[in-house]
C-alpha positions as CSV (number, residue, x, y, z in Angstrom):
1,M,0.0,0.0,0.0
2,N,1.2,3.5,-0.8
3,P,2.6,5.2,2.3
4,L,0.2,8.1,1.9
5,A,-2.8,5.7,1.7
6,Q,-1.5,3.9,4.7
7,Q,-1.2,7.1,6.7
8,L,-4.8,8.0,5.8
9,C,-6.0,4.5,6.8
10,D,-4.1,4.7,10.1
11,T,-5.8,8.0,10.9
12,I,-9.3,6.7,10.0
13,A,-8.7,3.6,12.0
14,K,-7.5,5.5,15.0
15,E,-10.3,8.1,14.9
16,N,-13.1,5.6,14.3
17,P,-12.3,1.9,13.5
18,H,-15.9,1.3,12.4
19,V,-15.5,3.8,9.5
20,Y,-12.2,2.1,8.6
21,E,-14.2,-1.2,8.4
22,M,-16.7,0.5,6.1
23,L,-14.0,1.3,3.4
24,S,-13.9,-0.8,0.3
25,E,-10.5,-2.2,-0.8
26,L,-10.3,0.7,-3.3
27,G,-11.3,3.0,-0.5
28,K,-8.4,1.8,1.6
29,Q,-5.9,2.0,-1.3
30,I,-6.8,5.4,-2.6
31,Y,-5.0,8.6,-1.7
32,F,-4.4,12.1,-3.0
33,P,-0.8,12.5,-4.2
34,K,1.1,15.0,-2.0
35,V,4.2,14.8,-4.2
36,G,3.6,15.1,-7.9
37,I,2.4,17.6,-10.6
38,L,-0.4,19.1,-8.6
39,S,1.6,19.7,-5.4
40,Q,4.7,21.0,-7.2
41,S,2.4,23.3,-9.3
42,A,0.8,24.6,-6.1
43,E,4.2,25.3,-4.6
44,A,5.3,27.1,-7.8
45,K,2.1,29.1,-7.9
46,A,2.9,30.4,-4.4
47,K,6.6,31.1,-5.0
48,A,7.5,31.3,-8.7
49,N,7.3,35.1,-9.1
50,K,9.3,35.2,-12.3
51,F,8.4,32.2,-14.5
52,N,6.0,29.4,-13.6
53,A,6.5,26.6,-16.1
54,T,4.6,23.9,-14.2
55,I,1.0,23.5,-15.1
56,G,-0.6,22.4,-18.3
57,T,-2.4,25.5,-19.2
58,A,-1.5,28.3,-21.7
59,L,-1.0,31.9,-20.7
60,E,-1.1,35.1,-22.8
61,N,-0.6,38.6,-21.6
62,G,-0.7,37.5,-18.0
63,Q,-4.0,35.7,-18.2
64,P,-5.3,32.3,-19.4
65,M,-5.1,32.1,-23.2
66,H,-8.6,31.9,-24.7
67,L,-10.5,32.4,-27.9
68,K,-12.3,35.6,-28.4
69,I,-15.4,33.9,-29.8
70,I,-15.8,32.1,-26.4
71,Q,-14.9,35.0,-24.2
72,D,-17.4,37.3,-26.0
73,T,-20.2,35.1,-24.6
74,L,-18.6,35.1,-21.1
75,S,-17.5,38.7,-21.0
76,A,-19.0,39.2,-17.5
77,Y,-16.3,36.9,-16.1
78,N,-12.6,37.3,-15.5
79,P,-10.7,34.7,-17.6
80,K,-9.0,33.4,-14.5
81,D,-12.4,32.3,-13.1
82,I,-13.4,30.2,-16.1
83,Y,-10.4,28.9,-18.0
84,E,-8.0,27.7,-15.4
85,Y,-8.4,24.3,-13.8
86,A,-10.5,24.3,-10.7
87,P,-8.8,22.6,-7.7
88,P,-9.7,18.8,-7.4
89,A,-11.9,19.6,-4.3
90,G,-13.6,22.5,-6.1
91,K,-13.4,26.2,-6.1
92,P,-12.7,27.2,-2.4
93,E,-15.1,30.2,-2.5
94,L,-17.9,28.0,-3.8
95,R,-17.2,25.3,-1.2
96,A,-17.4,27.9,1.6
97,A,-20.6,29.5,0.2
98,W,-22.3,26.1,-0.2
99,K,-21.5,25.2,3.4
100,V,-23.0,28.5,4.6
101,K,-26.2,27.7,2.5
102,M,-26.3,24.1,3.8
103,L,-26.1,25.1,7.4
104,E,-28.8,27.8,7.0
105,E,-31.2,25.4,5.3
106,N,-30.5,22.4,7.6
107,P,-30.7,23.6,11.2
108,S,-30.0,20.0,12.5
109,L,-26.5,20.3,11.0
110,Q,-25.7,23.3,13.0
111,G,-23.3,22.5,15.9
112,K,-22.3,19.2,14.4
113,S,-18.8,18.5,13.1
114,L,-19.0,19.1,9.4
115,G,-16.5,18.9,6.6
116,T,-16.3,21.5,3.9
117,P,-18.4,20.3,0.9
118,I,-16.2,18.8,-1.9
119,A,-17.3,19.7,-5.4
120,T,-18.4,16.9,-7.6
121,N,-19.4,16.6,-11.2
122,A,-23.1,16.7,-10.0
123,L,-25.0,14.2,-7.9
124,T,-24.2,11.0,-9.9
125,H,-20.5,11.6,-9.4
126,G,-21.0,12.1,-5.7
127,L,-22.8,8.8,-5.4
128,S,-20.1,7.2,-7.6
129,I,-17.4,8.4,-5.1
130,V,-19.4,6.9,-2.2
131,A,-19.6,3.6,-4.2
132,D,-15.8,3.6,-4.9
133,L,-14.9,4.4,-1.3
134,F,-17.3,2.2,0.5
135,A,-18.9,-0.5,-1.8
136,G,-17.4,-3.7,-2.8
137,P,-18.5,-7.1,-4.0
138,G,-21.3,-8.5,-2.0
139,D,-21.8,-5.4,0.2
140,A,-25.5,-4.6,0.8
141,V,-26.9,-1.3,-0.6
142,V,-30.3,-0.8,1.0
143,I,-32.8,1.2,-1.1
144,P,-36.6,1.3,-1.4
145,D,-38.4,-0.6,-4.2
146,K,-39.3,2.8,-5.8
147,N,-35.9,4.2,-6.7
148,W,-33.6,5.8,-9.2
149,E,-32.4,3.1,-11.6
150,N,-28.9,4.5,-11.7
151,Y,-28.2,3.1,-8.2
152,E,-28.0,-0.3,-9.8
153,L,-25.4,0.8,-12.2
154,T,-23.4,2.9,-9.7
155,F,-23.3,0.4,-6.8
156,G,-24.3,-2.9,-8.4
157,I,-22.7,-3.1,-11.9
158,R,-19.7,-0.9,-11.2
159,R,-18.8,-2.1,-7.7
160,G,-20.4,-5.5,-7.5
161,A,-22.6,-4.6,-4.5
162,E,-25.9,-6.4,-3.7
163,L,-28.9,-4.2,-3.9
164,V,-31.4,-4.9,-1.1
165,Y,-34.9,-3.6,-1.6
166,Y,-37.7,-2.8,0.8
167,P,-41.2,-1.3,0.2
168,L,-41.2,2.5,0.2
169,Y,-44.7,2.8,1.6
170,N,-46.5,0.9,4.4
171,E,-50.2,0.1,4.6
172,Q,-50.9,3.6,5.9
173,R,-49.2,5.0,2.8
174,K,-46.4,6.4,4.8
175,F,-42.7,5.7,4.7
176,N,-42.0,2.1,5.6
177,A,-39.5,2.6,8.4
178,D,-40.2,-0.9,9.7
179,A,-39.3,-2.5,6.4
180,L,-36.1,-0.4,6.3
181,R,-35.2,-1.6,9.8
182,S,-35.8,-5.2,8.8
183,A,-33.7,-4.8,5.7
184,L,-30.8,-3.3,7.7
185,L,-30.9,-5.9,10.5
186,A,-30.8,-8.6,7.9
187,Q,-27.3,-7.5,7.1
188,K,-26.0,-8.4,10.6
189,G,-24.1,-11.4,9.2
190,K,-22.2,-9.0,6.8
191,G,-21.7,-6.4,9.5
192,K,-22.1,-3.6,7.1
193,A,-24.8,-1.9,5.0
194,I,-24.9,1.2,2.8
195,V,-28.3,2.9,3.0
196,V,-29.3,5.5,0.4
197,L,-32.1,7.9,1.5
198,N,-33.4,9.9,-1.5
199,F,-35.9,12.6,-0.5
200,P,-37.8,14.0,-2.3
201,N,-37.9,10.5,-3.8
202,N,-37.4,9.8,-7.4
203,P,-39.7,8.5,-8.9
204,T,-42.6,9.2,-6.5
205,G,-42.0,12.7,-5.3
206,Y,-42.5,11.6,-1.7
207,T,-40.7,13.1,1.4
208,P,-41.5,11.7,4.8
209,G,-42.9,13.7,7.6
210,P,-41.1,14.6,10.9
211,E,-42.3,11.5,12.7
212,E,-41.4,9.2,9.8
213,G,-38.0,10.9,9.7
214,N,-37.4,10.1,13.4
215,A,-38.4,6.5,12.7
216,I,-35.9,6.3,9.9
217,V,-33.1,7.6,12.1
218,A,-34.2,5.2,14.9
219,A,-34.0,2.2,12.4
220,I,-30.5,3.1,11.4
221,K,-29.5,3.6,15.1
222,E,-30.9,0.2,16.0
223,A,-28.9,-1.4,13.2
224,A,-25.8,0.3,14.5
225,E,-26.5,-0.9,18.0
226,A,-26.8,-4.4,16.6
227,G,-23.2,-4.2,15.4
228,I,-23.8,-3.2,11.8
229,N,-21.6,-0.5,10.3
230,V,-24.0,1.8,8.4
231,V,-22.9,4.2,5.6
232,A,-25.9,6.5,5.6
233,V,-26.1,8.4,2.4
234,T,-28.6,11.2,1.9
235,D,-29.2,11.7,-1.8
236,D,-30.7,15.2,-1.6
237,A,-30.9,15.8,-5.4
238,Y,-34.3,17.6,-5.2
239,F,-33.6,19.3,-1.9
240,G,-35.7,22.4,-1.1
241,L,-38.7,21.5,-3.3
242,F,-40.9,20.6,-0.3
243,F,-44.5,21.7,-1.0
244,E,-46.4,20.4,2.0
245,D,-45.9,19.5,5.7
246,S,-43.0,17.1,5.3
247,L,-39.4,17.2,6.4
248,H,-38.0,20.4,5.1
249,E,-34.3,19.5,5.7
250,S,-32.0,16.6,5.0
251,L,-31.7,13.7,7.5
252,A,-27.9,14.1,7.2
253,G,-28.0,16.3,10.4
254,K,-29.8,13.8,12.5
255,L,-27.6,11.0,11.3
256,A,-24.4,12.9,12.1
257,D,-23.2,11.9,15.6
258,L,-25.9,9.3,15.8
259,H,-23.7,6.4,16.6
260,P,-20.0,5.5,16.2
261,R,-21.0,2.9,13.6
262,V,-22.9,5.4,11.5
263,L,-21.2,7.6,8.9
264,S,-23.4,10.4,7.6
265,I,-22.7,11.5,4.0
266,K,-24.7,14.2,2.3
267,I,-24.9,14.3,-1.5
268,D,-26.5,17.4,-3.0
269,G,-25.8,20.0,-5.6
270,A,-26.9,22.9,-7.7
271,T,-28.3,20.7,-10.4
272,K,-31.9,20.9,-9.4
273,E,-31.7,23.2,-6.4
274,E,-30.5,26.1,-8.6
275,F,-32.1,24.9,-11.9
276,V,-28.8,24.4,-13.6
277,W,-29.0,20.8,-14.8
278,G,-26.3,21.1,-17.5
279,F,-23.8,22.8,-15.2
280,R,-22.9,19.5,-13.4
281,V,-22.1,21.0,-10.0
282,G,-22.7,18.8,-7.0
283,F,-21.2,18.3,-3.6
284,I,-20.3,15.5,-1.2
285,T,-20.1,16.4,2.6
286,Y,-19.1,14.2,5.5
287,A,-20.6,14.9,8.9
288,G,-20.4,13.8,12.5
289,Q,-16.7,12.8,12.6
290,S,-13.6,14.3,14.2
291,E,-11.5,16.9,12.3
292,A,-8.8,14.4,11.6
293,M,-11.3,11.9,10.2
294,L,-13.0,14.6,8.0
295,A,-9.6,15.6,6.7
296,A,-8.7,12.0,5.9
297,L,-12.0,11.3,4.1
298,E,-11.5,14.5,2.1
299,Q,-8.1,13.3,1.0
300,K,-9.4,10.0,-0.1
301,T,-12.3,11.7,-1.9
302,M,-9.8,14.0,-3.7
303,G,-7.9,10.8,-4.6
304,I,-10.9,9.4,-6.3
305,I,-11.6,12.7,-8.1
306,R,-8.0,12.9,-9.2
307,A,-8.0,9.3,-10.5
308,T,-11.3,9.8,-12.5
309,I,-12.1,13.3,-13.7
310,S,-9.0,15.2,-12.2
311,S,-11.3,18.1,-11.3
312,G,-14.7,19.5,-12.0
313,P,-15.6,22.2,-14.5
314,H,-14.4,25.7,-13.4
315,P,-16.9,27.9,-15.4
316,S,-20.0,26.3,-14.0
317,Q,-18.6,26.5,-10.4
318,T,-18.0,30.2,-11.0
319,F,-21.5,30.7,-12.3
320,V,-23.1,29.0,-9.3
321,L,-20.9,31.0,-6.9
322,R,-22.0,34.2,-8.5
323,A,-25.6,33.2,-8.1
324,L,-25.2,32.4,-4.4
325,Q,-23.5,35.7,-3.8
326,S,-26.2,37.8,-5.7
327,P,-28.7,39.8,-3.6
328,E,-31.4,38.7,-6.0
329,Y,-30.7,35.0,-5.5
330,K,-33.3,34.2,-2.8
331,A,-36.1,36.1,-4.5
332,Q,-35.5,34.5,-7.8
333,K,-35.3,31.1,-6.3
334,Q,-38.5,31.6,-4.4
335,E,-40.2,32.6,-7.6
336,K,-39.3,29.3,-9.3
337,F,-40.3,27.4,-6.2
338,E,-43.8,28.9,-6.3
339,I,-44.1,27.8,-9.9
340,M,-43.2,24.3,-9.1
341,K,-45.5,24.2,-6.1
342,G,-48.3,25.5,-8.2
343,R,-47.8,22.6,-10.7
344,A,-47.7,20.0,-7.9
345,N,-50.9,21.4,-6.3
346,K,-52.6,21.4,-9.7
347,V,-51.7,17.8,-10.3
348,K,-53.0,16.8,-6.8
349,A,-56.3,18.7,-7.4
350,L,-56.8,16.9,-10.7
351,L,-56.1,13.5,-9.3
352,D,-58.4,14.1,-6.3
353,S,-61.2,15.3,-8.5
354,G,-62.6,11.7,-8.7
355,K,-62.5,11.7,-12.5
356,F,-59.8,9.2,-12.9
357,G,-60.2,6.8,-10.0
358,D,-61.6,4.0,-12.1
359,V,-58.3,3.5,-14.0
360,W,-55.6,4.5,-11.5
361,E,-54.7,5.5,-8.0
362,Y,-51.6,7.6,-7.2
363,Y,-48.7,7.1,-4.8
364,P,-48.5,9.8,-2.1
365,F,-46.3,12.8,-3.2
366,N,-45.6,16.1,-1.7
367,S,-42.3,17.4,-3.1
368,G,-39.8,17.2,-5.9
369,Y,-40.3,16.9,-9.7
370,F,-42.4,13.7,-10.1
371,M,-45.4,11.7,-9.1
372,C,-46.4,8.1,-9.9
373,L,-49.6,6.6,-11.1
374,K,-50.5,3.1,-10.1
375,L,-52.5,1.7,-13.0
376,K,-55.4,-0.6,-12.3
377,T,-56.3,-2.0,-15.8
378,V,-53.4,-1.7,-18.2
379,D,-49.7,-2.5,-18.4
380,A,-47.5,0.6,-17.8
381,E,-45.2,-0.1,-20.7
382,T,-48.1,-0.7,-23.1
383,L,-49.7,2.6,-22.0
384,R,-46.3,4.4,-22.3
385,L,-45.9,3.3,-25.9
386,H,-49.5,4.0,-26.8
387,L,-49.3,7.6,-25.4
388,L,-46.1,8.2,-27.3
389,D,-47.3,6.7,-30.6
390,K,-50.9,8.1,-30.7
391,Y,-50.7,11.3,-28.7
392,G,-47.1,12.3,-28.7
393,I,-46.9,12.2,-24.9
394,G,-43.8,10.9,-23.1
395,T,-44.0,9.3,-19.7
396,I,-41.8,6.7,-17.8
397,A,-43.0,3.1,-17.2
398,L,-41.7,1.5,-14.1
399,G,-42.6,-2.1,-13.7
400,E,-46.0,-3.5,-14.7
401,T,-48.3,-0.9,-12.9
402,D,-46.3,2.3,-12.3
403,L,-46.2,5.3,-14.6
404,R,-44.0,8.2,-13.6
405,V,-45.1,11.7,-14.7
406,A,-42.7,14.7,-14.4
407,F,-44.9,17.7,-13.7
408,S,-41.7,19.7,-13.4
409,C,-41.5,20.1,-17.2
410,I,-45.2,20.8,-17.9
411,E,-46.8,24.3,-17.7
412,E,-49.5,24.5,-15.1
413,Q,-52.2,25.4,-17.7
414,D,-51.3,22.2,-19.6
415,L,-51.5,19.7,-16.8
416,Q,-55.3,19.1,-17.1
417,E,-54.9,18.2,-20.8
418,L,-51.9,16.0,-20.0
419,F,-53.8,13.8,-17.4
420,E,-57.0,13.8,-19.5
421,T,-55.0,12.4,-22.4
422,I,-53.3,9.8,-20.2
423,Y,-56.7,8.8,-19.0
424,Q,-57.9,8.6,-22.6
425,G,-55.0,6.4,-23.4
426,V,-56.1,4.0,-20.7
427,I,-59.6,4.0,-22.1
428,D,-58.3,3.2,-25.6
429,L,-56.4,0.2,-24.3
430,N,-59.3,-1.0,-22.2
431,K,-61.5,-0.9,-25.3
432,V,-59.0,-3.0,-27.3
433,A,-58.8,-5.5,-24.5
434,S,-62.6,-5.9,-24.2
435,K,-63.0,-6.8,-27.9
């Protein structure tokens, strides 16, 4: 093992041996090079006041070389804030600003030991880092039966982990904390579990209420008390889009300092929160550990970033930072929130009208971008294709009965037509089946 990797592992094992046990083989082996091109370039940047011939960028007239046709579209920005490489952990000013925002929006994180957010190439990259550091062949990744399909690729296909499913809803149509608890306790023989909590949930748009949140935390604590090391990952991709009386903050805060066997990792980003999907700016933040542990985990995370993408895109990090620093930021974000809330409320009003109850029911939703219909009479994939071919309407089929509808991308005035057409599509198929 590389001496730097060994040093990081020794620190982690000393600070919390349970976290060391959580690391995958790759997680143990990875490190961020202290001696190499990056470190030598950083030293030269600080001291080389005559000529700095270290880093692989081009300079002209004392600033990063660039094409005028590109700079003309970015004239509001200084070339040094868009063309140079961003540091592997992200633009320092953005990391600091995101931490301030995160603490403001998540009161339960306040007063907890918290690392500085590390910039990722959006949410998927953050989850991939978690998979690389903590998931290995046969490790259990506990997720609900209604989930984002990319978890299977990220944890299962890439890292060989075993996905363990539990029902998202119980009979009361609330979050099934008992099923989560059972799924976790079933991993006692392995002694380790990775649990991914995604609220608002994709695909259902459901966020638990405060009591349900407490039950989730209690289930994870019980697993830890049973001797299971739990990597507790909060996938907060749609954070902030809470339209009703649900949890309005991440569970990462309550999971921090919960138990020595629980490692709280928050994955979030600007992607959906700031409506900048193509910018690919996300963050991974470790919580509830000692300063030495947080520093070691940051070094290992930077090692993964260096070994994969080297660093994230600088321009989009600069753009997000400028938005966060703008006095107009909160007002503009609230305006978009109200639009999204209006769409969600419109969908719920339509579905509660009684007009469609003969052909579907819907899973509880109160947040995010999506909702899911549970079809009663037709196959979801058959309906999806029929809607696409006959009516030019796109939806997502999930299994035999579930049809995901993204109200996020439909204007409020068009939602009634959308659902009436989906309903008509079901009627069409019912008529064909009855012949």
